[in-house]
N, C-alpha and C positions, 0 to 999 in steps of 0.2 A: 504494500500500500504506500502511495506517495506521501499523503498528507493527512494528519489528524488535526482538526480544528477544535480546540478546547475553549468553551465559553462558560465561565462562571456567571451565575445570574441570581438576582434577588428581586422579586417583584418587577419583572420586565415583560409582562404578558403582551402588552401592545406591540412591542418591537420584534418579538420572536418570529412571526410569520414573514415579515419583510426581511429580517436578517438571514434566516435560513434559506429563503428563496434567492437572495442575492449571492450567498455563498455557493449554493448549488449551481447557479448560472455561471459564476466565475470558474468553478471547477470543471463544468461540462465544456465551456468554451476552450479551456486549456487542456482538456482530455486528461485530467488528473484522476487517479483513483484516490478516494478519500473517505473520511468519516467525520461527522460533526458530533462532538460530545458536549451536550448541554448539561451542566451540573447545577441543579436547582438547590440553592443554599437555604432551604427552609422557607420558600416563598409562601405567602398566604393570600395571594391575589388570583389564584387559578393558573399560575404559570405551568405547574406540572400537568394539568389537564391539557393545556395547549401543547406541551411537549409530546404527550401521548398521541394527540391528534396529528401532529407533524410527523411523528414516527410511522403512523399508519399510512401516510401518503408518501413517505420517502424512507426506505429502510436504511439509508446511509446516515440518517439522523438518529442518534442514540441519546438516552437520557439517564442521569443518575440523580436521585432525590435524597437529600438529607432529611432526617426527622425534625431537625431544628436548625436555626441559623448558627453556623460555626465560623463564618468569615471567608473572605476571598482566598486566603492562603490554603485553608483546608480544601476548598473547592478545586483549586488548581492542582494541589498535590494528588487528590483523588483522580482528577482528570488525567494527570500525567501517568499514574499507575495503569489506567485503562487504555491509554493511547497505543495504537499499533503502527502508526505511520512512521516512515523514515524521517520525516520532518514534522515537527509539532508547531502549530501556530496557535497563539493565544490572542483573544480579543475580548473586549467588553460587549455586553449584550445591548447596550443603549443606543446603538447605531452611530456613536461618535467615532468609531473606528471603521474604516472602509475596507470591505473584502477585496476591492480592486487592487490592494497592495500585496495580496497573497502571492501572485506569480513572481514578482520581483524578489520578495523575501525568500521564496523557495529557491529561486535561481542562485541567489547569493550563498545560501547554505550549501547547495549541491555543487555549484561550479567554483565558487571562491573559497570553499572549504571553511567557512566560519563555523564556530561552535554555537554562537548566539548572535542574533541581530536584534537590537532594541529600537523600537520606533521613537522618533523625535517629533513631537507636535510643535514645530517651530512657530506656527501661527495658531494660537489657541482662541477658542470661543468660550472663555470662562471669565467670571468676575474677578476683580483684583483680590478679593478676599481668598480666592483659591490660587491665583497665579503667583502672588508674592510669596506665600509660604512654600509653594512648590519650588520656586527659584532658590530660596534659602536652603530648602531640603536637598536639592540637587547639588548645590555648591558644597554643602557639608559632606555629602556622600562622596563626591569626587575627591575631596581632600583626604578623607579618612580611608577610602578604599584603594586609592591609587589608580582608579579607572578614569583617566582624564578625558577620554574621547567620547564620553556619553553626556548628553545634555539633559536627558529625561529618563531617569531610572524607573519611574513609576508608570510609564506608558503601558497600557494594557496590551498593545499590539506588539508582539514579539515572535521571533521564529527561533527554533532550537533544533539541533541535531538530536536524534532519538537518544543517543548515548548520554547526552547532558541530562535530560529530564529523568532518566532511569538511574542516575547516580547522585542526585541531589534530593534533599528533603526540604519542603516548604511548610512552615508551621507558624502559629501565632499571627503576627502581622508582617511576616518576612517576605511576602510577595513583592514588596517594594524593592527588595534587595536581591532578587534572583540573579542579576549579573554579578553581584558581589559574592553570593554563595557559589555560583559557577566558577568564579575565579579562584576562590579558596579551594575548590575541589579539583583544580588543575586545568580547567578549560579556559585557556588564556586568550584565544582568538575571538574577541568580542567586538562587534562592529555596530554601526548605527545607520539608520535610514530615515530620512525626512518623510513623514507620512501626513496625510490629510487629517485634520481634526474637524469633524463636522459638528454643527450645533445640535444640542440635545433635542430630539423630536418628541419623545414621550417620557413620562415620569419625572422624577426629580433626582438631583444629585445626592449621593450618600456621603459626600465629603463633609467633615467637621474638623474643628480645630484640635479636638482630642486625637485625631488620627495623625496630625502633624507632630504633636508632643510624643505620642507613642512611637511614631516612626523614628525619632531621634534616639529614644531609649533602645529600640530594636537595633539601630545601627551600632550603638555601643556594644550591645550583646554579640552581634555578628562579628564585630572587630575582635572582641576578646576571644570568643570561641574559635574563630578561624585561625587566630595567631597563637593562642595559648591553650587550646582545648586539650591537646595531648601532653602538654608540659606546663601545667598551671603554676608549679613552683618557681618557674623562671620569672613569672610576673610578680607573684606575692613575695618571693624571696628577694627579688631586686628592690621592691618597695620597702620591705622590712629592713634590708641592709642600709638603705638610704636613711630610714628613720633612726636606726641604731647609730649610724654615723653622726647624724645631726645631734642626737642626745649625748654621744661621747664628746663631741666638740664642746657642747655646753658645760659638761662636767669638768673637762680639762680647764676651761676658762674660769669656772668658779674656784677650782683648786689653785690655779695660778694666781688669781686675784687675791685669795686669802694669804698665800705664801708671800706675795709681794707686799701686802699690807703689814704682815708680821715682820718682814725684813726691814721695813722702813718705820717700824714702831707706830704704825697707824692702827687704831682699834678697828679690827675687821667686823663687818656686819655678819649677822647670822645667815647661813645659807638659805634658810626659809624666808628671809627678807629679800632675797634676790629673785627677780622674776625669771631669770634663766633656770633656776632650780625647778620650777614648775614646767617650763618648756622641756627641760631634759627628762623629767619624770614622764610627761605625756609621750615624748618621742620614744622612750625605751618601752613603755607599755604598748604603744601602737606597733612598734617593731615586733614585739613578742606576739601580738595578736595576728599580725600579717604572716609571720612564720608559721604559726599554728594553722591559720587558714590555708596556707600553701600545702602543709602536710596533709590536712583533711582533703583538700582538692585533689592531691596526688592519689590518695587512697580511692577516692571516687572515680578518678580517671582510669586507674588500673583495674577497677572492678567493672567498668563499662564493657559491654559485649563487643563494641566496635573499636576497642582500644588498638587493635592491630589490623584494622580495616583501612586499606589504602587504595587510592585510585590507580589501577593497573590499566594502561592503555593498550598494550599489545604483548603477546607471548608467542614465541616461535620455537 
């Protein structure tokens, strides 16, 4: 099979007939073998009944229904597990992503050998309350991830080699960072394609400021897990060493100050009257806690079933 189109959705009943008809037309025009996997993330507006109806009219349209709303990451991960195509395309169900982009995305994955192509909505039809946080989010993600060639990490329209989606796990709110997850998994050839951003035709946006805040927290989680997931002591031990070092410097200064005062017959002040005493105390305690956290994290990492699971690209 050439292409699997994975579409996560939540309360998008109005757009589904038009979207699936558009996708099928593009696939037939380009003679692709395909499947469309519609993942209903606990909709309560009749979306699942519509998916059933669409499946009856077109066997290439498949559906997965969650019992409740789990979030976009869960929907994508489940869709990835079910996908059988050599190239997987993801897009949103609100018709703001154009299926006409699929042939070029497919070509670049197959011919240019990209692992992942992320869409870039260079011209957006969104209010400033959404575009400004998005720009800040993308700038922070580029800086922390080192993927400097992507302008829009959160674009729903993406294309993947099958190997990529079968070797990554998307959970929580991590769908925003799939390029980062792919990079940490060893899939380094990541590209970008300018895509059309269409005005929303049905329904309303699911974007909220809480998603922006949660997104930054998830970015920090991905950065830590990706870099230190198999060696947490390297992080906590380094921080603990710095804290101990700072505390030691403070202690040496307090001792030197007291000895200097005694040598010059100056009445020394009590150590507890010196603010550095409390800084040293906090630094030493914090260093101890960081070391203990590192040891516990190492035990957890060594007990994890995937501790020796690595990305193997080829064996001969």
